[in-house]
Structures are given as C-alpha cells and as structure tokens.
C-alpha positions as CSV (number, residue, x, y, z in Angstrom):
1,M,-12.9,-7.6,-15.8
2,K,-15.2,-10.3,-14.5
3,H,-16.2,-10.1,-10.9
4,Y,-14.5,-12.4,-8.3
5,D,-17.7,-14.4,-7.8
6,E,-21.5,-14.0,-8.0
7,L,-21.7,-12.8,-4.4
8,E,-20.4,-9.4,-5.5
9,T,-23.4,-8.6,-7.7
10,R,-26.3,-9.9,-5.6
11,S,-29.4,-7.8,-5.2
12,A,-30.3,-6.5,-1.8
13,D,-33.0,-9.1,-1.4
14,E,-30.6,-11.9,-2.3
15,R,-28.0,-10.7,0.1
16,D,-30.6,-10.3,2.9
17,A,-32.0,-13.8,2.3
18,A,-28.5,-15.3,2.5
19,L,-27.8,-13.3,5.7
20,A,-31.0,-14.6,7.2
21,I,-29.6,-18.1,6.9
22,S,-25.9,-17.5,7.7
23,L,-26.2,-15.0,10.5
24,P,-28.2,-17.2,13.0
25,K,-25.7,-20.0,12.4
26,Q,-22.8,-17.8,13.2
27,I,-24.4,-16.4,16.3
28,A,-25.2,-20.0,17.4
29,N,-21.6,-20.9,16.7
30,A,-20.3,-18.0,18.8
31,K,-22.8,-18.6,21.6
32,A,-21.3,-22.1,22.2
33,L,-17.9,-20.6,22.9
34,E,-16.6,-19.7,26.4
35,G,-15.8,-16.1,25.4
36,Y,-19.5,-15.4,24.7
37,A,-20.9,-17.4,27.5
38,E,-22.1,-14.3,29.4
39,S,-22.7,-11.7,26.6
40,L,-24.8,-14.0,24.4
41,R,-26.4,-16.2,27.0
42,D,-29.9,-14.7,26.7
43,V,-29.9,-14.2,23.0
44,D,-32.5,-16.0,20.9
45,V,-30.3,-17.0,18.0
46,A,-33.3,-17.7,15.6
47,Q,-34.3,-14.0,15.9
48,V,-31.0,-12.6,14.8
49,R,-31.5,-12.7,11.1
50,D,-30.6,-9.2,9.9
51,C,-28.6,-6.1,10.8
52,D,-31.4,-4.5,12.7
53,A,-31.6,-7.5,15.1
54,M,-27.8,-7.4,15.6
55,A,-28.1,-3.9,17.0
56,G,-29.3,-5.4,20.2
57,L,-26.1,-7.5,20.7
58,P,-23.2,-6.3,22.8
59,V,-20.1,-4.8,21.2
60,L,-16.8,-6.7,21.7
61,R,-13.9,-4.3,22.1
62,K,-10.3,-5.0,21.6
63,S,-9.6,-4.3,25.2
64,D,-12.2,-7.0,26.1
65,L,-10.5,-9.4,23.8
66,S,-7.1,-8.6,25.3
67,Q,-8.4,-9.1,28.8
68,A,-10.0,-12.4,27.8
69,Q,-6.8,-13.6,26.3
70,S,-4.9,-12.8,29.4
71,E,-7.3,-15.1,31.3
72,R,-7.7,-17.8,28.6
73,R,-4.5,-18.1,26.6
74,P,-4.1,-17.7,23.8
75,L,-7.4,-16.9,22.0
76,G,-9.6,-15.9,24.9
77,G,-12.3,-18.5,24.3
78,Y,-13.4,-16.8,21.0
79,A,-12.2,-19.4,18.6
80,A,-14.2,-22.4,17.4
81,R,-11.1,-24.5,17.1
82,A,-8.4,-25.5,19.6
83,P,-5.2,-23.4,19.1
84,A,-3.3,-26.5,17.8
85,D,-5.9,-27.0,15.2
86,F,-5.1,-23.8,13.4
87,A,-2.3,-23.5,10.8
88,H,-0.9,-20.4,12.5
89,I,-1.1,-18.4,15.7
90,F,0.1,-14.8,15.3
91,Q,1.0,-12.1,17.8
92,S,0.2,-8.5,17.3
93,P,1.3,-5.6,19.5
94,G,-0.5,-5.6,22.8
95,P,0.1,-8.5,22.8
96,I,-3.0,-9.8,21.1
97,Y,-3.0,-13.3,19.5
98,E,-4.9,-14.1,16.2
99,P,-5.4,-17.5,14.5
100,G,-4.8,-18.2,10.9
101,G,-5.9,-20.8,8.4
102,V,-4.6,-22.2,5.1
103,A,-8.0,-23.0,3.6
104,R,-8.5,-21.2,0.3
105,D,-8.5,-17.4,0.8
106,W,-9.1,-17.8,4.6
107,W,-8.7,-14.0,5.1
108,R,-10.6,-13.2,1.8
109,L,-7.9,-10.9,0.5
110,G,-8.3,-12.6,-2.9
111,R,-11.4,-10.5,-3.5
112,F,-9.4,-7.3,-3.1
113,L,-6.4,-8.5,-5.3
114,H,-8.8,-9.6,-8.0
115,A,-10.5,-6.1,-7.9
116,S,-7.0,-4.6,-8.3
117,G,-6.4,-6.6,-11.5
118,V,-4.0,-9.2,-10.0
119,G,-4.1,-12.7,-11.2
120,R,-2.3,-15.5,-13.1
121,G,0.9,-14.3,-14.7
122,D,1.6,-11.8,-12.0
123,I,4.4,-11.8,-9.5
124,V,3.5,-10.2,-6.2
125,Q,6.3,-8.8,-4.1
126,N,4.8,-9.1,-0.7
127,C,6.5,-6.5,1.6
128,F,4.2,-7.2,4.6
129,G,5.8,-8.7,7.6
130,Y,6.0,-12.5,8.0
131,H,7.4,-12.5,11.5
132,L,4.8,-12.9,14.3
133,T,2.2,-10.6,12.7
134,P,-0.2,-12.0,10.1
135,A,-0.2,-9.4,7.3
136,G,2.4,-11.3,5.2
137,M,0.4,-14.5,5.3
138,M,-2.9,-12.7,4.7
139,F,-1.7,-11.2,1.4
140,E,0.1,-14.4,0.4
141,S,-3.1,-16.3,0.9
142,G,-5.0,-13.8,-1.3
143,A,-2.4,-13.9,-4.0
144,R,-2.5,-17.7,-4.1
145,A,-6.3,-17.5,-4.4
146,V,-6.1,-15.5,-7.6
147,G,-3.3,-17.6,-9.1
148,A,-0.4,-15.1,-8.7
149,A,3.2,-16.0,-7.7
150,V,4.6,-14.5,-4.6
151,L,8.0,-13.2,-3.7
152,P,7.9,-13.3,0.1
153,A,10.0,-10.2,0.6
154,G,8.9,-9.1,4.1
155,T,10.1,-5.7,5.4
156,G,13.4,-3.9,5.2
157,Q,16.6,-4.5,3.2
158,T,15.6,-2.0,0.6
159,E,18.5,-2.6,-1.8
160,L,17.8,-6.3,-1.9
161,Q,14.1,-5.6,-2.4
162,A,14.9,-3.4,-5.4
163,R,17.3,-5.9,-7.0
164,A,14.9,-8.8,-6.4
165,A,12.0,-6.8,-8.0
166,H,14.2,-6.2,-11.1
167,D,15.6,-9.7,-11.3
168,V,12.4,-11.7,-11.0
169,G,10.2,-9.2,-12.8
170,T,7.8,-8.2,-10.0
171,T,4.6,-6.8,-11.4
172,V,2.6,-6.1,-8.2
173,Y,3.7,-4.6,-5.0
174,A,1.9,-5.5,-1.7
175,G,2.7,-3.6,1.4
176,T,2.2,-0.4,3.4
177,P,1.5,2.6,1.2
178,D,4.8,4.5,1.6
179,Y,7.3,1.7,1.4
180,L,6.9,1.2,-2.4
181,K,8.3,4.7,-2.9
182,V,11.4,3.7,-0.9
183,I,11.9,0.7,-3.2
184,L,11.3,2.8,-6.4
185,D,13.7,5.5,-5.2
186,K,16.4,2.9,-4.4
187,A,15.9,1.3,-7.9
188,D,16.4,4.7,-9.5
189,E,19.5,5.2,-7.5
190,L,20.9,1.8,-8.6
191,G,19.8,2.2,-12.2
192,L,17.4,-0.7,-12.1
193,E,14.3,-0.8,-14.3
194,L,11.3,-2.3,-12.5
195,S,8.1,-3.8,-14.0
196,V,5.7,-2.9,-11.2
197,T,2.4,-1.7,-12.6
198,R,0.1,-2.2,-9.7
199,A,0.3,-1.6,-5.9
200,T,-2.0,-3.3,-3.4
201,V,-1.7,-1.5,-0.1
202,S,-3.0,-1.5,3.4
203,G,-1.8,-0.9,7.0
204,G,-1.6,2.9,6.8
205,A,-3.1,6.0,5.2
206,L,-2.8,6.3,1.4
207,F,-2.4,10.0,0.9
208,P,-3.6,11.5,-2.4
209,S,-0.2,13.0,-3.2
210,L,1.4,9.5,-2.9
211,R,-1.2,7.8,-5.0
212,E,-0.7,10.5,-7.7
213,A,3.1,10.1,-7.5
214,Y,2.7,6.3,-8.2
215,A,0.3,7.0,-11.0
216,A,2.8,9.3,-12.6
217,R,5.2,6.4,-12.6
218,G,2.6,4.1,-14.3
219,V,1.7,2.3,-11.0
220,A,-2.0,2.0,-10.3
221,C,-2.4,1.9,-6.5
222,R,-5.5,0.5,-4.8
223,Q,-6.0,0.0,-1.0
224,C,-8.0,-2.2,1.2
225,Y,-9.1,-2.1,4.8
226,A,-8.2,-5.3,6.7
227,T,-7.3,-6.3,10.2
228,A,-5.5,-9.2,11.7
229,D,-8.6,-10.2,13.7
230,L,-11.1,-10.0,10.9
231,G,-9.3,-10.3,7.5
232,L,-10.7,-8.2,4.7
233,I,-13.3,-5.6,5.7
234,A,-13.6,-3.4,2.6
235,Y,-11.6,-2.6,-0.6
236,E,-11.3,-0.2,-3.5
237,S,-12.2,-1.0,-7.1
238,D,-11.3,0.8,-10.3
239,A,-14.4,3.0,-9.7
240,M,-12.4,4.7,-7.0
241,E,-15.6,5.8,-5.1
242,G,-15.2,4.7,-1.5
243,M,-14.6,1.1,-0.3
244,I,-16.9,-1.8,-1.0
245,V,-17.6,-4.0,2.0
246,D,-16.4,-7.6,1.7
247,E,-19.0,-10.3,1.3
248,G,-17.7,-12.3,4.3
249,V,-18.4,-9.6,7.0
250,I,-21.2,-7.4,8.2
251,V,-20.2,-3.8,8.9
252,E,-22.0,-1.3,11.2
253,I,-21.1,2.2,12.1
254,V,-21.7,3.2,15.7
255,T,-21.2,6.2,17.9
256,P,-17.7,5.8,19.3
257,G,-17.6,4.0,22.7
258,T,-21.2,2.9,22.4
259,E,-23.3,0.2,20.7
260,D,-25.6,2.7,18.9
261,L,-25.8,2.9,15.1
262,V,-25.3,6.4,13.6
263,P,-27.3,7.7,10.6
264,E,-26.1,6.8,7.1
265,G,-23.3,9.2,6.1
266,E,-22.4,10.1,9.7
267,V,-18.9,9.4,10.9
268,G,-18.6,6.7,13.6
269,E,-16.7,3.7,14.8
270,V,-16.5,0.7,12.5
271,V,-18.0,-2.5,14.1
272,V,-17.6,-5.7,12.2
273,T,-19.2,-9.2,12.5
274,T,-17.3,-11.9,10.6
275,L,-19.0,-14.9,9.1
276,N,-15.8,-17.0,9.4
277,P,-16.9,-20.0,11.4
278,D,-13.4,-20.7,12.7
279,Y,-13.2,-17.3,14.5
280,P,-16.7,-15.9,14.9
281,L,-16.1,-12.3,16.2
282,I,-19.5,-10.7,16.8
283,R,-19.9,-6.9,16.6
284,F,-16.1,-6.5,17.0
285,A,-15.2,-2.8,17.5
286,T,-12.2,-1.9,15.4
287,G,-11.5,1.5,16.9
288,D,-11.4,2.9,13.4
289,L,-13.7,5.7,12.1
290,S,-15.6,5.7,8.8
291,A,-19.0,6.4,7.4
292,V,-21.5,4.6,5.1
293,M,-21.8,5.9,1.6
294,P,-25.2,5.9,-0.2
295,G,-25.9,3.8,-3.2
296,A,-23.8,1.1,-5.0
297,S,-20.4,1.4,-6.7
298,P,-20.4,2.2,-10.4
299,C,-18.2,-0.9,-10.9
300,G,-21.2,-3.2,-10.5
301,R,-20.5,-4.5,-7.1
302,T,-23.6,-4.1,-5.0
303,N,-22.6,-4.4,-1.4
304,M,-22.6,-1.4,1.0
305,R,-19.8,1.1,0.7
306,I,-17.9,3.0,3.3
307,K,-15.6,6.0,3.0
308,G,-12.5,4.2,4.1
309,W,-10.4,4.8,7.1
310,M,-11.0,8.3,8.6
311,G,-9.0,8.1,11.8
312,R,-9.2,6.4,15.1
313,A,-12.1,6.4,17.6
314,D,-9.6,6.2,20.4
315,Q,-6.0,7.3,20.7
316,T,-4.6,4.0,19.4
317,T,-2.8,5.1,16.2
318,K,-1.5,3.1,13.2
319,V,2.1,4.0,12.2
320,K,3.8,2.3,9.3
321,G,1.2,-0.5,9.5
322,M,1.7,-1.1,13.3
323,F,-0.7,0.0,16.0
324,V,0.7,2.2,18.8
325,R,-1.4,2.0,21.9
326,P,-1.7,4.2,25.0
327,E,-0.9,1.1,27.1
328,Q,2.5,0.9,25.3
329,V,3.3,4.5,26.2
330,A,2.4,3.7,29.8
331,E,4.8,0.7,29.7
332,F,7.6,3.0,28.4
333,V,7.0,5.4,31.4
334,R,7.0,2.5,33.8
335,R,10.4,1.3,32.6
336,H,12.1,4.6,33.3
337,E,11.8,5.9,36.8
338,E,12.9,9.4,35.9
339,V,10.3,9.8,33.2
340,K,7.1,11.5,34.4
341,R,5.1,11.6,31.3
342,A,5.5,10.8,27.6
343,R,3.5,11.8,24.5
344,V,3.7,10.2,21.0
345,V,3.3,12.6,18.1
346,V,2.7,11.1,14.6
347,D,3.2,13.2,11.5
348,R,4.7,12.9,8.0
349,E,8.2,13.2,6.7
350,G,8.0,13.4,3.0
351,E,5.6,10.5,2.1
352,A,6.5,8.4,5.1
353,D,5.0,8.3,8.6
354,R,7.2,9.7,11.4
355,M,6.8,9.0,15.1
356,T,8.3,11.3,17.7
357,V,8.1,10.6,21.4
358,R,8.3,13.6,23.7
359,V,9.6,12.5,27.0
360,E,9.1,14.6,30.1
361,A,12.1,13.8,32.2
362,G,14.0,17.0,32.7
363,A,17.1,15.2,31.5
364,G,17.9,11.7,30.1
365,E,19.5,9.7,27.4
366,S,17.4,9.9,24.2
367,A,19.2,6.9,22.7
368,R,18.3,4.7,25.7
369,Y,14.7,5.9,25.4
370,A,14.7,5.1,21.7
371,E,15.8,1.5,22.4
372,T,12.9,1.0,24.9
373,I,10.4,2.4,22.4
374,L,11.6,0.1,19.7
375,D,11.4,-2.9,22.1
376,I,7.8,-2.0,23.1
377,T,6.3,-0.8,19.8
378,K,8.6,-2.5,17.2
379,L,8.9,1.0,15.6
380,R,11.8,3.4,15.5
381,A,11.1,6.9,16.8
382,Y,12.7,10.3,17.2
383,V,13.0,11.1,20.9
384,E,12.7,14.6,22.4
385,V,13.5,15.1,26.0
386,V,11.6,18.0,27.4
387,P,11.6,19.8,30.8
388,L,9.3,18.7,33.6
389,G,5.9,20.2,33.2
390,A,6.4,20.9,29.5
391,L,3.8,18.4,28.1
392,P,0.2,19.6,28.0
393,R,-2.2,18.2,30.6
394,D,-4.9,17.7,28.0
395,G,-5.3,13.9,28.4
396,K,-3.7,13.1,25.1
397,I,-1.1,10.3,25.1
398,I,-0.9,9.9,21.3
399,E,-1.4,12.8,19.0
400,D,-1.9,12.2,15.3
401,L,-1.1,15.3,13.2
402,R,-1.6,13.7,9.8
403,T,-4.5,14.9,7.6
404,Y,-6.5,12.6,5.4
405,D,-8.1,14.8,2.8
C-alpha cells in the first residue's frame, strides 16, 4: 500500500528541517494568545526550533486548561479563533470544551484510517458518539479524507447496529475496542451475515485476547491513540510494532508530574505539542503513560514510535472511551450527605470494561447512587454499599485492575 503522503517517509534531517520552520511559527502563534500570556511571555520564539529547545517550555496540564476555561469561557484563551469561527464546539466530561473544524482531515485521523487499509469503496460504521463529545466527528472527518462512506451509527441500539451493518454492507468498524464484539454477537444471534473485515478502534485498551478473537473472525483490528484536544497522536500500521507518531504533533515523554524528559525506552507521561494553528496546544500533558521505542517501523514510516497506551499518570481512568476523573467521584460524594467516601474500581467482564463504585455509607439506596453516577460520568456502574470505615485509606479514589500485557 502506498503511504498517505510524503511526510511519512521523510529522513530525520528532512523532518528536523521542517520542524525548524513550523515550530517557531506555532510558538509565536500560541504566544499571542491570552492563555499563554504568562507562561510564554519571556520565550524567544526564534530559538525554539527543535525538541531540545522545547524542553525549557512549561507543561500545560488538563487541570490548567480546565481552570482557564472556567475563567475564560469556553476555550480558555488557547484557541487562535473566536468560538463562533469554529465549525463545532464539543464538551467532554469535566467539563472541558474543545473546538472542531471541517477543513480536510482537521484531526488528522485519515492518516490512521489509510494505514489500516480504509479507502474508497469502504463503508465505515462509525460507532463513536456524536452527542457533545467529538470522537464521532473525528473519525467521520478521517473517513471522508480517505474517500470512504460513513454510516453515522453512534453508540447503543445494538440490534439496529447489527441490522444496519448487514443491510448496507459495512466493511469497516470504527469505535471502542469492545463494542464491535457486542455487534458481532448480536448479528450471530439474529442470523445476520456481516461484511466487516477491518476494525479501527480507539478510546480504550485493546487487549490481545480481543484482537485475536477478531482476527479469528476475519477482522483485522488496528488501534490509534487520539484525544479530543489534540486529534491523532499515534497509530498502528500493519507492521504491528508499536505506534507511529503522527506528522502533525510533537511527542515527548516526561517524568509524571514534571517537565523533565525521561531516557528513551523509559515509561513516562506523554506530552504533546500540536502543529494545528487553530488550537496551538504547547507541551500539553495527556496524563497517559507510554515510552519511546528505538528505531523506525518496518512498514517504512520513519517518524518516532511509542509503545502505545500503558496506563494513566494520574488516577483519571478511561472506561469505555470516557474519562472518569477524581473530581467526578468527589462530586458524587458531595451530592449524597450520608456518603463518607467512594472508590471507583475498573476491571473487565468478559471483553468489556466494567466500572464498580464502592460507596462507604453504612446504608443507602444503590439504585439512587447509580443514577447519580450515570448523571456525572455518563457511564453505567455497579454500586456496592459498604460499611463505614470499610474503604482503604490509601489515597486511591480510582483503582484500575485491568492489565495491559
């Protein structure tokens, strides 16, 4: 397969030369914005021409962005356009607001879909959400960039999803890793033959057992690492050796909670600078853990590789494609006077994520608690009411019991 464009196969010298031109422009673009007025005030833009020079810039954390947005609605002073000049404004849990554009491949997901073999003649059943959060639009934009048709399925209504996939001849699934299995199982139950041969997934951990189960059914499953704030960060190719960093971002790995780079191969927090002039996030800390892999991918793409998602640098945890944050657990406790503490435990039930909330209240109505949790996190959870003093005093609010090897 041909590569998406010539950017993917550049030499290190070519990539460095291009960065020496684009990076100072992006830093200057950011420096002119209210959100960066203090943090970049003394930065000599002309000197920030490579990754080494970037190491001296401050890290922008999601908590900083959230605070800025509470003071300067809705985008915190970090966008280069007025909110009304964007095509979309999205809301993610927190809440945190993100802009969206309709220019070709604005989030750059087309690069990932192309690497997954998606193109003209394909019908992509897009099972990412279209309501408030941007994932649905992100993948639709990428599908349009590679010339594929889109069935904007969204989430839920599994029987309708299975029937639609059968009726329209869906060839590609896009969504969280585990939901495709739900659709396939429902199709089996209904006696429907599906034409899905590829799955493009994100928003959750792709466990080896699940990938193997898809392969056994003739479905090649590839994953990407993308966020609502940054768009595509890294993606798998058929080489299946780590994830290749997208050409529209700069990725650094730092010691969690700091601005310090870790040695190559060491696990740390993923920090990303986007070259998107509309929303120039500089050294944005994702809260995710990963590590740089040595060398280039055997597929011929020459950009840096990372090992993919290796957990969270903080207690914020992704469940079924949605982030669950300690602040949300605190909000749950505040809403119920009798609740003293709460702890979210995430594990697996079959091939799906399962969220259990253990509520220290002595007594209480688990159904009422479940409604509050759904309202705050947009996720359904099992609720266990435990006696007062039963939860460990170990500082953990969110406990992720899933394994990733």
